[in-house]
Structures are given as C-alpha cells and as structure tokens.
NUNUBA-571590 format. One record per residue (C-alpha): residue number from 1; x, y, z; residue in one letter. Coordinates in steps of 0.25 Angstrom, whole numbers, plus 5000, padded with zeros to 4 digits. Example, Ala and Ser with C-alpha at 12.3 -4.5 7.8 and 13.67 -1.06 7.14 Angstrom:
BEGIN
+--------+------+------+------+-------+
| drenba |   px |   py |   pz | torba |
+--------+------+------+------+-------+
|      1 | 5049 | 4982 | 5031 |     A |
|      2 | 5055 | 4996 | 5029 |     S |
+--------+------+------+------+-------+
This chain:
BEGIN
+--------+------+------+------+-------+
| drenba |   px |   py |   pz | torba |
+--------+------+------+------+-------+
|      1 | 5113 | 5024 | 5005 |     M |
|      2 | 5102 | 5023 | 5016 |     E |
|      3 | 5089 | 5031 | 5014 |     K |
|      4 | 5090 | 5044 | 5022 |     K |
|      5 | 5077 | 5052 | 5019 |     R |
|      6 | 5062 | 5047 | 5018 |     F |
|      7 | 5051 | 5053 | 5009 |     V |
|      8 | 5044 | 5058 | 5021 |     E |
|      9 | 5056 | 5067 | 5025 |     E |
|     10 | 5059 | 5073 | 5012 |     L |
|     11 | 5056 | 5088 | 5010 |     V |
|     12 | 5055 | 5098 | 4998 |     D |
|     13 | 5069 | 5102 | 4992 |     G |
|     14 | 5077 | 5090 | 4998 |     E |
|     15 | 5088 | 5084 | 4990 |     H |
|     16 | 5086 | 5069 | 4990 |     L |
|     17 | 5096 | 5057 | 4989 |     D |
|     18 | 5090 | 5045 | 4995 |     D |
|     19 | 5084 | 5031 | 4993 |     L |
|     20 | 5070 | 5029 | 4988 |     F |
|     21 | 5061 | 5018 | 4983 |     L |
|     22 | 5056 | 5020 | 4969 |     V |
|     23 | 5041 | 5019 | 4969 |     K |
|     24 | 5038 | 5023 | 4955 |     S |
|     25 | 5046 | 5027 | 4943 |     S |
|     26 | 5040 | 5032 | 4930 |     R |
|     27 | 5047 | 5038 | 4918 |     L |
|     28 | 5040 | 5049 | 4911 |     A |
|     29 | 5043 | 5061 | 4901 |     E |
|     30 | 5042 | 5076 | 4903 |     T |
|     31 | 5034 | 5084 | 4893 |     R |
|     32 | 5047 | 5086 | 4885 |     A |
|     33 | 5049 | 5071 | 4884 |     G |
|     34 | 5060 | 5070 | 4895 |     K |
|     35 | 5059 | 5057 | 4903 |     P |
|     36 | 5058 | 5059 | 4918 |     F |
|     37 | 5056 | 5049 | 4930 |     L |
|     38 | 5045 | 5050 | 4940 |     M |
|     39 | 5048 | 5043 | 4952 |     L |
|     40 | 5041 | 5039 | 4965 |     T |
|     41 | 5051 | 5036 | 4976 |     I |
|     42 | 5048 | 5033 | 4991 |     G |
|     43 | 5052 | 5027 | 5004 |     D |
|     44 | 5044 | 5022 | 5016 |     R |
|     45 | 5040 | 5036 | 5020 |     S |
|     46 | 5034 | 5040 | 5006 |     G |
|     47 | 5036 | 5043 | 4992 |     E |
|     48 | 5040 | 5054 | 4982 |     L |
|     49 | 5038 | 5056 | 4967 |     T |
|     50 | 5046 | 5064 | 4958 |     G |
|     51 | 5053 | 5065 | 4944 |     P |
|     52 | 5067 | 5062 | 4940 |     A |
|     53 | 5069 | 5072 | 4928 |     W |
|     54 | 5083 | 5067 | 4923 |     D |
|     55 | 5088 | 5054 | 4919 |     N |
|     56 | 5074 | 5048 | 4920 |     A |
|     57 | 5077 | 5036 | 4912 |     E |
|     58 | 5089 | 5032 | 4920 |     A |
|     59 | 5083 | 5035 | 4933 |     L |
|     60 | 5071 | 5026 | 4929 |     E |
|     61 | 5080 | 5014 | 4929 |     T |
|     62 | 5085 | 5017 | 4943 |     V |
|     63 | 5072 | 5020 | 4949 |     C |
|     64 | 5064 | 5007 | 4947 |     T |
|     65 | 5051 | 5005 | 4956 |     V |
|     66 | 5054 | 4998 | 4969 |     G |
|     67 | 5069 | 5002 | 4969 |     S |
|     68 | 5076 | 5010 | 4980 |     V |
|     69 | 5084 | 5021 | 4973 |     V |
|     70 | 5093 | 5033 | 4977 |     R |
|     71 | 5086 | 5045 | 4973 |     I |
|     72 | 5092 | 5059 | 4972 |     R |
|     73 | 5083 | 5071 | 4970 |     G |
|     74 | 5076 | 5083 | 4976 |     Q |
|     75 | 5063 | 5083 | 4984 |     I |
|     76 | 5053 | 5094 | 4979 |     Q |
|     77 | 5039 | 5098 | 4981 |     T |
|     78 | 5029 | 5096 | 4969 |     Y |
|     79 | 5014 | 5098 | 4970 |     N |
|     80 | 5015 | 5099 | 4985 |     N |
|     81 | 5022 | 5086 | 4986 |     K |
|     82 | 5037 | 5082 | 4988 |     L |
|     83 | 5043 | 5075 | 4976 |     Q |
|     84 | 5057 | 5071 | 4972 |     I |
|     85 | 5064 | 5076 | 4959 |     Q |
|     86 | 5074 | 5064 | 4956 |     V |
|     87 | 5088 | 5068 | 4952 |     K |
|     88 | 5094 | 5054 | 4952 |     D |
|     89 | 5092 | 5040 | 4957 |     A |
|     90 | 5101 | 5028 | 4958 |     E |
|     91 | 5099 | 5013 | 4962 |     A |
|     92 | 5101 | 5009 | 4976 |     V |
|     93 | 5107 | 4995 | 4980 |     D |
|     94 | 5096 | 4987 | 4988 |     D |
|     95 | 5106 | 4986 | 5000 |     S |
|     96 | 5106 | 5001 | 5002 |     L |
|     97 | 5091 | 5003 | 5006 |     W |
|     98 | 5081 | 4998 | 5016 |     R |
|     99 | 5067 | 4993 | 5012 |     P |
|    100 | 5061 | 4999 | 5025 |     E |
|    101 | 5065 | 5013 | 5020 |     D |
|    102 | 5057 | 5012 | 5008 |     F |
|    103 | 5045 | 5002 | 5010 |     V |
|    104 | 5033 | 5007 | 5018 |     T |
|    105 | 5027 | 4996 | 5026 |     A |
|    106 | 5015 | 4994 | 5035 |     S |
|    107 | 5017 | 4998 | 5049 |     S |
|    108 | 5011 | 4985 | 5054 |     R |
|    109 | 5020 | 4972 | 5053 |     S |
|    110 | 5015 | 4961 | 5045 |     Q |
|    111 | 5015 | 4951 | 5057 |     R |
|    112 | 5005 | 4960 | 5064 |     E |
|    113 | 4996 | 4961 | 5051 |     M |
|    114 | 4997 | 4946 | 5048 |     R |
|    115 | 4992 | 4943 | 5063 |     D |
|    116 | 4981 | 4953 | 5061 |     E |
|    117 | 4977 | 4947 | 5047 |     L |
|    118 | 4976 | 4933 | 5054 |     D |
|    119 | 4968 | 4938 | 5065 |     R |
|    120 | 4958 | 4945 | 5055 |     L |
|    121 | 4957 | 4932 | 5047 |     I |
|    122 | 4954 | 4925 | 5060 |     G |
|    123 | 4942 | 4933 | 5063 |     T |
|    124 | 4935 | 4929 | 5049 |     V |
|    125 | 4925 | 4919 | 5053 |     R |
|    126 | 4921 | 4915 | 5039 |     T |
|    127 | 4929 | 4903 | 5036 |     P |
|    128 | 4931 | 4905 | 5020 |     P |
|    129 | 4935 | 4919 | 5022 |     L |
|    130 | 4944 | 4916 | 5033 |     R |
|    131 | 4951 | 4905 | 5025 |     K |
|    132 | 4952 | 4914 | 5013 |     L |
|    133 | 4959 | 4924 | 5021 |     L |
|    134 | 4969 | 4914 | 5027 |     K |
|    135 | 4971 | 4908 | 5014 |     N |
|    136 | 4974 | 4921 | 5007 |     L |
|    137 | 4983 | 4927 | 5018 |     F |
|    138 | 4991 | 4915 | 5020 |     N |
|    139 | 4994 | 4913 | 5006 |     T |
|    140 | 5009 | 4917 | 5006 |     A |
|    141 | 5009 | 4926 | 4994 |     A |
|    142 | 4997 | 4934 | 4998 |     I |
|    143 | 5001 | 4934 | 5012 |     A |
|    144 | 5015 | 4940 | 5009 |     A |
|    145 | 5010 | 4950 | 4999 |     S |
|    146 | 4998 | 4954 | 5007 |     F |
|    147 | 5007 | 4957 | 5019 |     Q |
|    148 | 5016 | 4966 | 5012 |     T |
|    149 | 5007 | 4973 | 5000 |     A |
|    150 | 5003 | 4987 | 5001 |     P |
|    151 | 4989 | 4990 | 5001 |     A |
|    152 | 4990 | 5001 | 4990 |     A |
|    153 | 5000 | 5007 | 4980 |     K |
|    154 | 4998 | 5021 | 4987 |     G |
|    155 | 4989 | 5029 | 4997 |     I |
|    156 | 4986 | 5017 | 5008 |     H |
|    157 | 4993 | 5006 | 5014 |     H |
|    158 | 5004 | 5007 | 5002 |     A |
|    159 | 5015 | 5000 | 5010 |     Y |
|    160 | 5020 | 4986 | 5013 |     L |
|    161 | 5010 | 4979 | 5021 |     G |
|    162 | 4999 | 4989 | 5018 |     G |
|    163 | 4989 | 4979 | 5012 |     L |
|    164 | 4990 | 4970 | 5024 |     F |
|    165 | 4989 | 4983 | 5034 |     E |
|    166 | 4977 | 4988 | 5025 |     H |
|    167 | 4969 | 4975 | 5025 |     S |
|    168 | 4971 | 4972 | 5039 |     L |
|    169 | 4966 | 4986 | 5043 |     S |
|    170 | 4954 | 4985 | 5034 |     M |
|    171 | 4950 | 4971 | 5040 |     A |
|    172 | 4951 | 4977 | 5054 |     K |
|    173 | 4942 | 4989 | 5050 |     V |
|    174 | 4933 | 4979 | 5043 |     A |
|    175 | 4931 | 4970 | 5055 |     G |
|    176 | 4927 | 4983 | 5063 |     L |
|    177 | 4917 | 4987 | 5053 |     L |
|    178 | 4911 | 4973 | 5052 |     A |
|    179 | 4909 | 4972 | 5067 |     D |
|    180 | 4902 | 4986 | 5066 |     H |
|    181 | 4893 | 4984 | 5054 |     Y |
|    182 | 4882 | 4973 | 5055 |     P |
|    183 | 4881 | 4963 | 5044 |     G |
|    184 | 4895 | 4964 | 5039 |     I |
|    185 | 4902 | 4951 | 5036 |     D |
|    186 | 4915 | 4953 | 5044 |     R |
|    187 | 4923 | 4941 | 5038 |     D |
|    188 | 4921 | 4946 | 5024 |     L |
|    189 | 4924 | 4960 | 5027 |     L |
|    190 | 4937 | 4956 | 5034 |     I |
|    191 | 4941 | 4947 | 5023 |     A |
|    192 | 4938 | 4958 | 5013 |     G |
|    193 | 4947 | 4968 | 5021 |     A |
|    194 | 4958 | 4958 | 5021 |     L |
|    195 | 4957 | 4954 | 5006 |     L |
|    196 | 4952 | 4967 | 4999 |     H |
|    197 | 4966 | 4971 | 4995 |     D |
|    198 | 4972 | 4957 | 4994 |     I |
|    199 | 4974 | 4959 | 4979 |     G |
|    200 | 4985 | 4970 | 4982 |     K |
|    201 | 4994 | 4959 | 4985 |     T |
|    202 | 4995 | 4957 | 4970 |     E |
|    203 | 4991 | 4971 | 4965 |     E |
|    204 | 5003 | 4979 | 4972 |     L |
|    205 | 5018 | 4977 | 4972 |     L |
|    206 | 5026 | 4982 | 4984 |     N |
|    207 | 5040 | 4975 | 4983 |     D |
|    208 | 5048 | 4987 | 4987 |     T |
|    209 | 5038 | 4997 | 4992 |     G |
|    210 | 5035 | 5003 | 4978 |     A |
|    211 | 5020 | 4998 | 4977 |     I |
|    212 | 5015 | 4996 | 4963 |     D |
|    213 | 5005 | 4987 | 4956 |     Y |
|    214 | 5008 | 4973 | 4951 |     T |
|    215 | 5003 | 4970 | 4936 |     E |
|    216 | 4991 | 4961 | 4941 |     V |
|    217 | 4988 | 4973 | 4951 |     G |
|    218 | 4987 | 4983 | 4940 |     R |
|    219 | 4979 | 4974 | 4931 |     L |
|    220 | 4969 | 4968 | 4941 |     K |
|    221 | 4970 | 4977 | 4954 |     G |
|    222 | 4969 | 4972 | 4968 |     H |
|    223 | 4954 | 4971 | 4969 |     L |
|    224 | 4953 | 4960 | 4958 |     V |
|    225 | 4966 | 4953 | 4963 |     I |
|    226 | 4961 | 4952 | 4977 |     G |
|    227 | 4947 | 4947 | 4972 |     C |
|    228 | 4955 | 4936 | 4964 |     E |
|    229 | 4964 | 4933 | 4976 |     L |
|    230 | 4952 | 4931 | 4985 |     V |
|    231 | 4944 | 4923 | 4975 |     G |
|    232 | 4955 | 4913 | 4973 |     R |
|    233 | 4958 | 4912 | 4988 |     A |
|    234 | 4943 | 4909 | 4990 |     A |
|    235 | 4942 | 4899 | 4979 |     R |
|    236 | 4953 | 4891 | 4985 |     A |
|    237 | 4944 | 4889 | 4998 |     I |
|    238 | 4934 | 4878 | 4996 |     D |
|    239 | 4920 | 4883 | 4998 |     G |
|    240 | 4923 | 4897 | 4999 |     F |
|    241 | 4910 | 4904 | 4997 |     P |
|    242 | 4908 | 4911 | 4984 |     E |
|    243 | 4899 | 4922 | 4989 |     D |
|    244 | 4909 | 4924 | 5000 |     L |
|    245 | 4920 | 4926 | 4989 |     L |
|    246 | 4912 | 4935 | 4982 |     T |
|    247 | 4909 | 4944 | 4994 |     H |
|    248 | 4924 | 4944 | 4997 |     L |
|    249 | 4929 | 4947 | 4983 |     Q |
|    250 | 4918 | 4959 | 4983 |     H |
|    251 | 4926 | 4965 | 4995 |     L |
|    252 | 4939 | 4964 | 4987 |     V |
|    253 | 4933 | 4970 | 4974 |     L |
|    254 | 4925 | 4981 | 4981 |     S |
|    255 | 4934 | 4986 | 4992 |     H |
|    256 | 4938 | 4999 | 4984 |     H |
|    257 | 4924 | 5003 | 4986 |     G |
|    258 | 4921 | 5010 | 4973 |     R |
|    259 | 4922 | 5007 | 4958 |     L |
|    260 | 4931 | 5019 | 4956 |     E |
|    261 | 4940 | 5015 | 4967 |     F |
|    262 | 4943 | 5001 | 4959 |     G |
|    263 | 4933 | 4992 | 4965 |     S |
|    264 | 4926 | 4984 | 4954 |     P |
|    265 | 4914 | 4983 | 4963 |     V |
|    266 | 4909 | 4992 | 4974 |     V |
|    267 | 4906 | 4986 | 4988 |     P |
|    268 | 4893 | 4979 | 4988 |     M |
|    269 | 4893 | 4972 | 5002 |     T |
|    270 | 4894 | 4978 | 5016 |     P |
|    271 | 4907 | 4971 | 5018 |     E |
|    272 | 4913 | 4977 | 5004 |     A |
|    273 | 4908 | 4991 | 5008 |     L |
|    274 | 4915 | 4990 | 5022 |     L |
|    275 | 4928 | 4985 | 5016 |     L |
|    276 | 4928 | 4996 | 5005 |     S |
|    277 | 4926 | 5007 | 5016 |     F |
|    278 | 4937 | 5000 | 5025 |     V |
|    279 | 4947 | 4999 | 5013 |     D |
|    280 | 4945 | 5014 | 5011 |     D |
|    281 | 4946 | 5018 | 5025 |     L |
|    282 | 4959 | 5010 | 5028 |     D |
|    283 | 4966 | 5016 | 5016 |     A |
|    284 | 4962 | 5030 | 5019 |     K |
|    285 | 4966 | 5028 | 5034 |     M |
|    286 | 4980 | 5022 | 5030 |     N |
|    287 | 4982 | 5034 | 5021 |     L |
|    288 | 4979 | 5043 | 5033 |     V |
|    289 | 4989 | 5035 | 5041 |     E |
|    290 | 5000 | 5036 | 5031 |     Q |
|    291 | 4998 | 5051 | 5031 |     L |
|    292 | 4998 | 5052 | 5046 |     R |
|    293 | 5011 | 5045 | 5047 |     R |
|    294 | 5017 | 5056 | 5039 |     K |
|    295 | 5012 | 5067 | 5048 |     V |
|    296 | 5023 | 5074 | 5056 |     K |
|    297 | 5021 | 5081 | 5069 |     G |
|    298 | 5010 | 5079 | 5079 |     E |
|    299 | 4999 | 5088 | 5073 |     T |
|    300 | 4989 | 5085 | 5063 |     A |
|    301 | 4993 | 5089 | 5048 |     Q |
|    302 | 4986 | 5090 | 5035 |     W |
|    303 | 4990 | 5080 | 5025 |     S |
|    304 | 4993 | 5082 | 5010 |     D |
|    305 | 4980 | 5081 | 5001 |     Y |
|    306 | 4977 | 5066 | 5000 |     Q |
|    307 | 4971 | 5063 | 4987 |     R |
|    308 | 4966 | 5049 | 4990 |     S |
|    309 | 4958 | 5056 | 5001 |     L |
|    310 | 4955 | 5069 | 4994 |     E |
|    311 | 4959 | 5077 | 5006 |     R |
|    312 | 4969 | 5083 | 5016 |     F |
|    313 | 4970 | 5076 | 5029 |     L |
|    314 | 4973 | 5081 | 5043 |     L |
|    315 | 4982 | 5071 | 5050 |     L |
|    316 | 4988 | 5069 | 5063 |     R |
|    317 | 5001 | 5061 | 5064 |     P |
|    318 | 4999 | 5046 | 5066 |     L |
|    319 | 5002 | 5044 | 5081 |     G |
|    320 | 5009 | 5032 | 5086 |     G |
|    321 | 5012 | 5020 | 5077 |     G |
|    322 | 5014 | 5030 | 5066 |     G |
|    323 | 5028 | 5026 | 5062 |     E |
|    324 | 5032 | 5026 | 5047 |     R |
|    325 | 5028 | 5013 | 5039 |     H |
|    326 | 5040 | 5003 | 5038 |     G |
|    327 | 5048 | 5011 | 5049 |     A |
|    328 | 5048 | 5000 | 5059 |     T |
|    329 | 5052 | 4985 | 5060 |     E |
|    330 | 5039 | 4980 | 5063 |     E |
|    331 | 5032 | 4985 | 5050 |     K |
|    332 | 5028 | 4976 | 5038 |     T |
|    333 | 5040 | 4969 | 5034 |     E |
|    334 | 5048 | 4974 | 5022 |     I |
|    335 | 5056 | 4964 | 5013 |     P |
|    336 | 5071 | 4966 | 5015 |     S |
|    337 | 5073 | 4970 | 5001 |     R |
|    338 | 5062 | 4972 | 4991 |     Q |
|    339 | 5063 | 4969 | 4976 |     K |
|    340 | 5061 | 4979 | 4966 |     S |
|    341 | 5047 | 4980 | 4960 |     L |
|    342 | 5052 | 4979 | 4946 |     F |
+--------+------+------+------+-------+
C-alpha cells in the first residue's frame, strides 16, 4: 500500500489505516500490571505519540524503531494535543514505501551547502585553521556524516542535513558579527562556528529518520567528542599552535553558553561569547521557521505554547520558498533504502 495521509493532515476522531515510521517504542505497565506499548510514529510532516493497550508484547516485536509499519488506530485529542490510540500494527515490505515520505530533510541541496562550505573555508586566512578545516571536512567519514547528520534529536534542525545547514548558517552570521565588532578574531570565530557541533557526527544516529543517540554519544556527549576530534586533527598538522588549539577547543566546549545547559565551561573569550549567542539565535530562529511552515492561510496565527521558548508566538505563514522539507527533488539527498536502526 502507498502512504495516503500525513501527520499534519490528521484530525480528531479520524480512523487511521496508513504507513508510519516508528520513532520510539517503549513497553510499560499500567497500575494494574497490564503491559501496554507507548509509540511515537511519524512521517516527513510530523509525529504522533500514543498507546497500544492490547497485544502490547506482540506489537513490540513489529514496531521496532526505524521500521515503517502499517498502523491502524484512532486519532484523539489528549491534553490539547492529537495522539493516536493504536489498535493494530503489521510489518511492511521495504518495496512498498518511499523514503521521501518519511525522512525529513533540509530544504537546501548538499551540493549547494558544500559549495558554501568551501567558500567559507577559503575566507579563513590563518593557515593552520584553514588546513585544519580542509583536512576535517575532506575526511571521507566525517564529510559524509556531517552532510547528512541532524543537528539535534528534536526542537531545531532535527532532520537530514540539519547539522550542515545549522553550521553554515552560524558561520555566515558569525562572519557578519566579526566584521561589526572590533577586535574579533574572525578566522577563529568562523572555524568555531563550522566545528562547534562536529561531535554530533558521532553522537547522533539518523539512518532512517528516527533520530537517536549512539552509545558513545550518550556516554560522552557531542561537546567532548567534538573537542577530541578537533584535537586529533590539529595534532596531525605539524606545528599547529597549541594556544590556537586551546582557544578553538574552548569554543567547542563552551558554545552552550551556561553550565546548566551542558557546557563544562562558560564562554570566556569574545569569540566564545559571540559563538554561544549565535548558536542560541540560530536554533531559535529555525524553530520559528518550522512553525511558520505549518501556518495555513494568509493571516498571522498564534502557535501552541512553545515550552523551549516559554511563550506563545504570533506567526505569519512563511512566504516564498516555504515548501515542506523533503518535498522536492533538489533537497538533501536521501539514501534509496535506509537500514533499520536496530
């Protein structure tokens, strides 16, 4: 069967029989000790969470994370949000579904972003930094994963190519700020913007669009992983200045801005301060962009309450170029057939 309905089209009370990507699957028990399965399913337009109260253990074997399954159930409203009550699920042969229906991708092509990356690296005048950037982004394994990795598990840039898009956007804004504020080391700031989340190439796994953490990602986190990657790359370059490496690694380690946000150190240089602000700005504006893409009609509308921003937002629809992620041929390339996550 082909996919007929997308998450963004579903309404309360609708009976559903369609294909969805399993994004999470957790077996739990009611207070009475009866097992039930809590599922999160989705497609390129969004996701739904809901329980399967019956046959939970049997359904768990079908609903493996990263697989596309046929879901039967009913859409209902719970706590002012749509959810699905799953009645049944069955496995689907890989030949019966299209990856582009389920994998959300950057609206920018990889070719376009790679050209922009090369141009940005070309503007870095400090030889050791330029060589470090070229070496890292021309390493086959890193280049491949950097181009397709998401920038997060949720909230912002959480889609195929999101890390690439986020890093380039930050580098562009960082360049503008470096030109505006006196005394900023532009080369260091650009390098920091491009490398600040490089650890996510090893922290996050996104083979099928069901983003999850790798084992090393959970145990170390992308700030430490990124710091180590940058350190190994710098030490492979003869004569790379130790103080320059220290400052670059400080940018990676401090870019979350505050200890309670996961940075082991707070930003302590002008470049590190700017980088943390740019990271926060770009993440928030991407969240706003995703919300604006969902606004229907031509007038401004209030969003649902956004917990990460602690507010409602009054949003106009995104005019021009507002097509859905993953909907056109020129988007970030999607593998023809993804492998299961587990």
